[in-house]
PDB file of N, CA, C and O in Angstrom:
ATOM      1  N   MET A   1      68.361  55.729  57.982  1.00  0.00           N
ATOM      2  CA  MET A   1      68.927  54.953  59.187  1.00  0.00           C
ATOM      3  C   MET A   1      68.348  53.611  60.224  1.00  0.00           C
ATOM      4  O   MET A   1      67.607  53.796  61.190  1.00  0.00           O
ATOM      5  N   ALA A   2      68.790  52.453  59.847  1.00  0.00           N
ATOM      6  CA  ALA A   2      68.170  51.759  60.876  1.00  0.00           C
ATOM      7  C   ALA A   2      67.565  51.727  62.093  1.00  0.00           C
ATOM      8  O   ALA A   2      68.202  51.476  63.116  1.00  0.00           O
ATOM      9  N   ARG A   3      66.191  51.997  62.083  1.00  0.00           N
ATOM     10  CA  ARG A   3      66.064  51.548  63.607  1.00  0.00           C
ATOM     11  C   ARG A   3      66.354  49.848  64.697  1.00  0.00           C
ATOM     12  O   ARG A   3      66.023  48.728  64.307  1.00  0.00           O
ATOM     13  N   PRO A   4      66.974  50.136  65.929  1.00  0.00           N
ATOM     14  CA  PRO A   4      67.498  49.354  66.985  1.00  0.00           C
ATOM     15  C   PRO A   4      66.265  48.160  66.723  1.00  0.00           C
ATOM     16  O   PRO A   4      65.212  48.445  66.151  1.00  0.00           O
ATOM     17  N   SER A   5      66.477  47.243  67.067  1.00  0.00           N
ATOM     18  CA  SER A   5      65.781  46.127  66.979  1.00  0.00           C
ATOM     19  C   SER A   5      64.964  46.402  68.420  1.00  0.00           C
ATOM     20  O   SER A   5      65.387  47.149  69.303  1.00  0.00           O
ATOM     21  N   ARG A   6      63.439  45.484  68.490  1.00  0.00           N
ATOM     22  CA  ARG A   6      62.605  46.061  70.099  1.00  0.00           C
ATOM     23  C   ARG A   6      62.921  44.388  69.887  1.00  0.00           C
ATOM     24  O   ARG A   6      62.785  43.613  68.941  1.00  0.00           O
ATOM     25  N   ARG A   7      63.422  44.263  71.311  1.00  0.00           N
ATOM     26  CA  ARG A   7      62.804  42.747  72.383  1.00  0.00           C
ATOM     27  C   ARG A   7      61.993  42.535  73.376  1.00  0.00           C
ATOM     28  O   ARG A   7      61.869  43.445  74.195  1.00  0.00           O
ATOM     29  N   LYS A   8      61.252  41.314  73.555  1.00  0.00           N
ATOM     30  CA  LYS A   8      60.720  41.153  74.398  1.00  0.00           C
ATOM     31  C   LYS A   8      60.452  39.643  74.689  1.00  0.00           C
ATOM     32  O   LYS A   8      60.132  38.749  73.906  1.00  0.00           O
ATOM     33  N   LEU A   9      60.654  39.612  75.918  1.00  0.00           N
ATOM     34  CA  LEU A   9      60.330  37.786  76.430  1.00  0.00           C
ATOM     35  C   LEU A   9      59.779  37.102  76.360  1.00  0.00           C
ATOM     36  O   LEU A   9      59.054  37.494  77.275  1.00  0.00           O
ATOM     37  N   CYS A  10      59.331  36.234  76.060  1.00  0.00           N
ATOM     38  CA  CYS A  10      58.074  34.862  76.698  1.00  0.00           C
ATOM     39  C   CYS A  10      57.867  35.251  78.239  1.00  0.00           C
ATOM     40  O   CYS A  10      58.867  35.434  78.933  1.00  0.00           O
ATOM     41  N   SER A  11      56.600  35.379  78.777  1.00  0.00           N
ATOM     42  CA  SER A  11      56.415  34.809  79.964  1.00  0.00           C
ATOM     43  C   SER A  11      56.594  33.452  80.175  1.00  0.00           C
ATOM     44  O   SER A  11      57.609  33.127  80.791  1.00  0.00           O
ATOM     45  N   LEU A  12      56.137  32.936  79.950  1.00  0.00           N
ATOM     46  CA  LEU A  12      56.913  31.572  80.187  1.00  0.00           C
ATOM     47  C   LEU A  12      58.090  30.926  80.142  1.00  0.00           C
ATOM     48  O   LEU A  12      58.436  30.271  81.126  1.00  0.00           O
ATOM     49  N   CYS A  13      59.057  31.011  78.786  1.00  0.00           N
ATOM     50  CA  CYS A  13      60.085  29.797  78.507  1.00  0.00           C
ATOM     51  C   CYS A  13      61.089  31.900  78.714  1.00  0.00           C
ATOM     52  O   CYS A  13      62.289  31.959  78.445  1.00  0.00           O
ATOM     53  N   SER A  14      60.595  32.766  79.012  1.00  0.00           N
ATOM     54  CA  SER A  14      61.849  33.360  78.914  1.00  0.00           C
ATOM     55  C   SER A  14      62.569  34.291  77.713  1.00  0.00           C
ATOM     56  O   SER A  14      63.326  35.260  77.775  1.00  0.00           O
ATOM     57  N   GLN A  15      61.714  33.207  76.080  1.00  0.00           N
ATOM     58  CA  GLN A  15      63.052  33.411  75.146  1.00  0.00           C
ATOM     59  C   GLN A  15      61.978  34.245  74.302  1.00  0.00           C
ATOM     60  O   GLN A  15      60.750  34.210  74.220  1.00  0.00           O
ATOM     61  N   SER A  16      63.209  35.175  73.584  1.00  0.00           N
ATOM     62  CA  SER A  16      62.622  36.092  73.115  1.00  0.00           C
ATOM     63  C   SER A  16      62.650  35.560  71.469  1.00  0.00           C
ATOM     64  O   SER A  16      63.324  34.723  70.868  1.00  0.00           O
ATOM     65  N   ALA A  17      61.433  36.609  71.036  1.00  0.00           N
ATOM     66  CA  ALA A  17      60.468  36.151  69.651  1.00  0.00           C
ATOM     67  C   ALA A  17      60.457  37.487  68.812  1.00  0.00           C
ATOM     68  O   ALA A  17      60.583  38.597  69.329  1.00  0.00           O
ATOM     69  N   PRO A  18      60.284  37.248  67.396  1.00  0.00           N
ATOM     70  CA  PRO A  18      60.362  38.232  66.681  1.00  0.00           C
ATOM     71  C   PRO A  18      58.289  38.796  66.807  1.00  0.00           C
ATOM     72  O   PRO A  18      58.072  39.954  66.449  1.00  0.00           O
ATOM     73  N   ILE A  19      57.161  38.036  67.237  1.00  0.00           N
ATOM     74  CA  ILE A  19      56.335  37.862  67.141  1.00  0.00           C
ATOM     75  C   ILE A  19      55.741  37.540  68.708  1.00  0.00           C
ATOM     76  O   ILE A  19      56.252  36.603  69.321  1.00  0.00           O
ATOM     77  N   LEU A  20      54.581  38.385  69.382  1.00  0.00           N
ATOM     78  CA  LEU A  20      54.535  37.740  71.278  1.00  0.00           C
ATOM     79  C   LEU A  20      53.157  37.963  70.942  1.00  0.00           C
ATOM     80  O   LEU A  20      52.850  38.967  70.298  1.00  0.00           O
ATOM     81  N   TYR A  21      52.268  37.099  71.326  1.00  0.00           N
ATOM     82  CA  TYR A  21      50.501  37.324  71.558  1.00  0.00           C
ATOM     83  C   TYR A  21      50.135  38.225  73.247  1.00  0.00           C
ATOM     84  O   TYR A  21      49.867  37.587  74.265  1.00  0.00           O
ATOM     85  N   ARG A  22      50.179  39.173  73.219  1.00  0.00           N
ATOM     86  CA  ARG A  22      49.100  39.196  74.399  1.00  0.00           C
ATOM     87  C   ARG A  22      47.937  38.672  74.618  1.00  0.00           C
ATOM     88  O   ARG A  22      47.000  38.436  73.855  1.00  0.00           O
ATOM     89  N   VAL A  23      48.162  38.418  76.364  1.00  0.00           N
ATOM     90  CA  VAL A  23      46.650  36.992  76.593  1.00  0.00           C
ATOM     91  C   VAL A  23      46.763  37.137  77.748  1.00  0.00           C
ATOM     92  O   VAL A  23      47.781  37.322  78.415  1.00  0.00           O
ATOM     93  N   LYS A  24      45.481  37.043  78.111  1.00  0.00           N
ATOM     94  CA  LYS A  24      45.415  36.505  79.127  1.00  0.00           C
ATOM     95  C   LYS A  24      45.162  34.699  79.141  1.00  0.00           C
ATOM     96  O   LYS A  24      44.872  34.028  78.150  1.00  0.00           O
ATOM     97  N   TYR A  25      45.384  34.139  80.670  1.00  0.00           N
ATOM     98  CA  TYR A  25      45.039  32.394  80.549  1.00  0.00           C
ATOM     99  C   TYR A  25      44.798  32.228  81.774  1.00  0.00           C
ATOM    100  O   TYR A  25      44.329  31.092  81.855  1.00  0.00           O
ATOM    101  N   LEU A  26      44.857  32.880  83.205  1.00  0.00           N
ATOM    102  CA  LEU A  26      44.414  32.140  84.121  1.00  0.00           C
ATOM    103  C   LEU A  26      42.927  33.320  84.395  1.00  0.00           C
ATOM    104  O   LEU A  26      42.673  34.445  83.966  1.00  0.00           O
ATOM    105  N   GLU A  27      42.304  32.494  85.190  1.00  0.00           N
ATOM    106  CA  GLU A  27      40.744  33.108  85.864  1.00  0.00           C
ATOM    107  C   GLU A  27      41.863  34.384  86.354  1.00  0.00           C
ATOM    108  O   GLU A  27      42.794  34.545  85.565  1.00  0.00           O
ATOM    109  N   ASP A  28      41.850  35.057  87.265  1.00  0.00           N
ATOM    110  CA  ASP A  28      42.614  35.742  87.726  1.00  0.00           C
ATOM    111  C   ASP A  28      43.767  37.099  87.276  1.00  0.00           C
ATOM    112  O   ASP A  28      44.116  38.197  87.710  1.00  0.00           O
ATOM    113  N   GLY A  29      44.069  36.116  86.048  1.00  0.00           N
ATOM    114  CA  GLY A  29      45.585  36.443  85.448  1.00  0.00           C
ATOM    115  C   GLY A  29      45.860  37.585  85.005  1.00  0.00           C
ATOM    116  O   GLY A  29      44.881  38.078  84.446  1.00  0.00           O
ATOM    117  N   ASP A  30      46.796  38.262  85.002  1.00  0.00           N
ATOM    118  CA  ASP A  30      47.419  39.649  84.207  1.00  0.00           C
ATOM    119  C   ASP A  30      47.850  39.696  82.874  1.00  0.00           C
ATOM    120  O   ASP A  30      48.734  38.869  82.655  1.00  0.00           O
ATOM    121  N   TRP A  31      47.558  40.318  81.995  1.00  0.00           N
ATOM    122  CA  TRP A  31      48.029  39.980  80.744  1.00  0.00           C
ATOM    123  C   TRP A  31      49.636  39.711  80.640  1.00  0.00           C
ATOM    124  O   TRP A  31      50.388  40.343  81.381  1.00  0.00           O
ATOM    125  N   VAL A  32      50.103  38.846  79.788  1.00  0.00           N
ATOM    126  CA  VAL A  32      51.049  38.506  79.901  1.00  0.00           C
ATOM    127  C   VAL A  32      51.421  38.659  78.390  1.00  0.00           C
ATOM    128  O   VAL A  32      50.462  38.718  77.621  1.00  0.00           O
ATOM    129  N   PHE A  33      52.706  38.735  77.840  1.00  0.00           N
ATOM    130  CA  PHE A  33      53.114  38.155  76.476  1.00  0.00           C
ATOM    131  C   PHE A  33      53.958  36.958  76.794  1.00  0.00           C
ATOM    132  O   PHE A  33      54.708  36.671  77.726  1.00  0.00           O
ATOM    133  N   LEU A  34      53.244  35.851  74.750  1.00  0.00           N
ATOM    134  CA  LEU A  34      53.417  34.187  74.490  1.00  0.00           C
ATOM    135  C   LEU A  34      54.059  34.574  73.612  1.00  0.00           C
ATOM    136  O   LEU A  34      54.130  35.718  73.163  1.00  0.00           O
ATOM    137  N   CYS A  35      54.789  33.276  73.170  1.00  0.00           N
ATOM    138  CA  CYS A  35      56.015  33.267  71.951  1.00  0.00           C
ATOM    139  C   CYS A  35      54.721  32.769  71.406  1.00  0.00           C
ATOM    140  O   CYS A  35      53.631  32.850  71.973  1.00  0.00           O
ATOM    141  N   PRO A  36      54.958  32.258  70.271  1.00  0.00           N
ATOM    142  CA  PRO A  36      54.057  31.416  69.407  1.00  0.00           C
ATOM    143  C   PRO A  36      53.266  29.618  69.919  1.00  0.00           C
ATOM    144  O   PRO A  36      52.143  29.162  69.706  1.00  0.00           O
ATOM    145  N   GLN A  37      54.702  28.919  70.768  1.00  0.00           N
ATOM    146  CA  GLN A  37      54.543  27.916  70.649  1.00  0.00           C
ATOM    147  C   GLN A  37      53.980  28.172  72.484  1.00  0.00           C
ATOM    148  O   GLN A  37      53.078  27.427  72.867  1.00  0.00           O
ATOM    149  N   CYS A  38      54.324  28.793  73.088  1.00  0.00           N
ATOM    150  CA  CYS A  38      53.916  28.834  74.663  1.00  0.00           C
ATOM    151  C   CYS A  38      52.242  28.973  74.220  1.00  0.00           C
ATOM    152  O   CYS A  38      51.444  28.039  74.289  1.00  0.00           O
ATOM    153  N   TRP A  39      51.864  30.598  73.673  1.00  0.00           N
ATOM    154  CA  TRP A  39      50.385  30.710  73.264  1.00  0.00           C
ATOM    155  C   TRP A  39      49.504  29.362  72.711  1.00  0.00           C
ATOM    156  O   TRP A  39      48.455  28.922  73.182  1.00  0.00           O
ATOM    157  N   GLU A  40      50.069  28.998  71.873  1.00  0.00           N
ATOM    158  CA  GLU A  40      49.853  27.355  71.104  1.00  0.00           C
ATOM    159  C   GLU A  40      48.797  26.708  72.747  1.00  0.00           C
ATOM    160  O   GLU A  40      47.610  26.412  72.879  1.00  0.00           O
ATOM    161  N   LYS A  41      49.927  26.725  73.682  1.00  0.00           N
ATOM    162  CA  LYS A  41      49.448  25.632  74.671  1.00  0.00           C
ATOM    163  C   LYS A  41      48.360  25.696  75.070  1.00  0.00           C
ATOM    164  O   LYS A  41      47.502  24.835  74.875  1.00  0.00           O
ATOM    165  N   VAL A  42      48.171  26.997  75.858  1.00  0.00           N
ATOM    166  CA  VAL A  42      47.403  27.691  76.909  1.00  0.00           C
ATOM    167  C   VAL A  42      46.167  28.148  75.924  1.00  0.00           C
ATOM    168  O   VAL A  42      45.186  28.481  76.590  1.00  0.00           O
ATOM    169  N   SER A  43      46.008  28.227  74.774  1.00  0.00           N
ATOM    170  CA  SER A  43      45.376  28.806  74.492  1.00  0.00           C
ATOM    171  C   SER A  43      44.353  27.923  74.334  1.00  0.00           C
ATOM    172  O   SER A  43      43.276  28.503  74.195  1.00  0.00           O
ATOM    173  N   GLN A  44      44.278  26.561  74.299  1.00  0.00           N
ATOM    174  CA  GLN A  44      43.757  25.660  73.719  1.00  0.00           C
ATOM    175  C   GLN A  44      42.974  25.345  75.152  1.00  0.00           C
ATOM    176  O   GLN A  44      43.304  25.510  76.326  1.00  0.00           O
ATOM    177  N   ASN A  45      41.602  24.735  74.412  1.00  0.00           N
ATOM    178  CA  ASN A  45      40.648  24.276  75.691  1.00  0.00           C
ATOM    179  C   ASN A  45      40.334  24.952  76.820  1.00  0.00           C
ATOM    180  O   ASN A  45      39.387  24.503  77.466  1.00  0.00           O
ATOM    181  N   ASN A  46      40.935  26.002  77.260  1.00  0.00           N
ATOM    182  CA  ASN A  46      41.075  27.266  78.240  1.00  0.00           C
ATOM    183  C   ASN A  46      39.699  27.973  78.116  1.00  0.00           C
ATOM    184  O   ASN A  46      39.731  28.619  77.069  1.00  0.00           O
ATOM    185  N   PRO A  47      38.594  28.113  78.693  1.00  0.00           N
ATOM    186  CA  PRO A  47      37.784  29.012  79.373  1.00  0.00           C
ATOM    187  C   PRO A  47      37.923  30.364  80.180  1.00  0.00           C
ATOM    188  O   PRO A  47      37.112  31.231  80.504  1.00  0.00           O
ATOM    189  N   PHE A  48      39.564  30.153  80.412  1.00  0.00           N
ATOM    190  CA  PHE A  48      39.597  31.567  80.773  1.00  0.00           C
ATOM    191  C   PHE A  48      41.183  32.373  79.633  1.00  0.00           C
ATOM    192  O   PHE A  48      42.245  32.817  80.069  1.00  0.00           O
ATOM    193  N   TYR A  49      40.969  32.330  78.962  1.00  0.00           N
ATOM    194  CA  TYR A  49      41.705  32.515  77.379  1.00  0.00           C
ATOM    195  C   TYR A  49      41.045  33.603  77.486  1.00  0.00           C
ATOM    196  O   TYR A  49      39.958  33.644  78.062  1.00  0.00           O
ATOM    197  N   VAL A  50      41.868  35.090  76.705  1.00  0.00           N
ATOM    198  CA  VAL A  50      41.441  36.027  76.448  1.00  0.00           C
ATOM    199  C   VAL A  50      42.287  36.530  75.598  1.00  0.00           C
ATOM    200  O   VAL A  50      43.343  36.841  76.149  1.00  0.00           O
ATOM    201  N   TYR A  51      42.249  36.768  74.314  1.00  0.00           N
ATOM    202  CA  TYR A  51      43.451  37.704  73.222  1.00  0.00           C
ATOM    203  C   TYR A  51      42.966  38.746  73.259  1.00  0.00           C
ATOM    204  O   TYR A  51      41.818  39.108  73.002  1.00  0.00           O
ATOM    205  N   GLY A  52      44.400  39.627  73.797  1.00  0.00           N
ATOM    206  CA  GLY A  52      44.579  41.106  73.667  1.00  0.00           C
ATOM    207  C   GLY A  52      45.710  41.486  72.756  1.00  0.00           C
ATOM    208  O   GLY A  52      46.606  42.070  73.365  1.00  0.00           O
ATOM    209  N   GLY A  53      45.959  41.301  71.300  1.00  0.00           N
ATOM    210  CA  GLY A  53      46.666  41.598  70.210  1.00  0.00           C
ATOM    211  C   GLY A  53      47.973  40.686  70.564  1.00  0.00           C
ATOM    212  O   GLY A  53      48.239  39.826  71.404  1.00  0.00           O
ATOM    213  N   THR A  54      48.825  41.495  69.196  1.00  0.00           N
ATOM    214  CA  THR A  54      50.073  40.704  68.515  1.00  0.00           C
ATOM    215  C   THR A  54      50.990  42.150  68.622  1.00  0.00           C
ATOM    216  O   THR A  54      50.678  43.304  68.326  1.00  0.00           O
ATOM    217  N   TRP A  55      52.303  41.557  69.197  1.00  0.00           N
ATOM    218  CA  TRP A  55      53.366  42.588  69.147  1.00  0.00           C
ATOM    219  C   TRP A  55      54.001  41.765  68.331  1.00  0.00           C
ATOM    220  O   TRP A  55      54.036  40.539  68.230  1.00  0.00           O
ATOM    221  N   LYS A  56      54.726  43.045  67.507  1.00  0.00           N
ATOM    222  CA  LYS A  56      55.877  42.953  66.299  1.00  0.00           C
ATOM    223  C   LYS A  56      57.104  43.241  66.768  1.00  0.00           C
ATOM    224  O   LYS A  56      57.040  43.797  67.864  1.00  0.00           O
ATOM    225  N   ALA A  57      58.205  43.078  66.363  1.00  0.00           N
ATOM    226  CA  ALA A  57      59.717  43.233  66.872  1.00  0.00           C
ATOM    227  C   ALA A  57      60.023  44.403  65.516  1.00  0.00           C
ATOM    228  O   ALA A  57      60.988  45.132  65.287  1.00  0.00           O
ATOM    229  N   LYS A  58      59.148  44.252  65.026  1.00  0.00           N
ATOM    230  CA  LYS A  58      59.568  45.223  63.301  1.00  0.00           C
ATOM    231  C   LYS A  58      58.375  45.887  63.439  1.00  0.00           C
ATOM    232  O   LYS A  58      57.472  45.114  63.119  1.00  0.00           O
ATOM    233  N   LYS A  59      57.918  47.041  63.790  1.00  0.00           N
ATOM    234  CA  LYS A  59      57.278  47.886  63.655  1.00  0.00           C
ATOM    235  C   LYS A  59      56.839  48.579  62.043  1.00  0.00           C
ATOM    236  O   LYS A  59      57.855  48.910  61.432  1.00  0.00           O
ATOM    237  N   LYS A  60      55.572  48.841  61.292  1.00  0.00           N
ATOM    238  CA  LYS A  60      55.779  49.239  60.179  1.00  0.00           C
ATOM    239  C   LYS A  60      56.620  50.605  59.628  1.00  0.00           C
ATOM    240  O   LYS A  60      56.712  50.828  58.421  1.00  0.00           O
TER     241      LYS A  60
END
């Protein structure tokens, strides 16, 4: 039996993505999920960037 598709939206662009990165990117920011495109933008040259794991729509 097939599993139902899991979905999350990117916290910045609100697009659904099969892979999202859990990150903090503001000095006093909370954990958020970002798509690969938004993740690339906020992670570069950001002293407040912290990686917290990868979320995948398809679990093993």
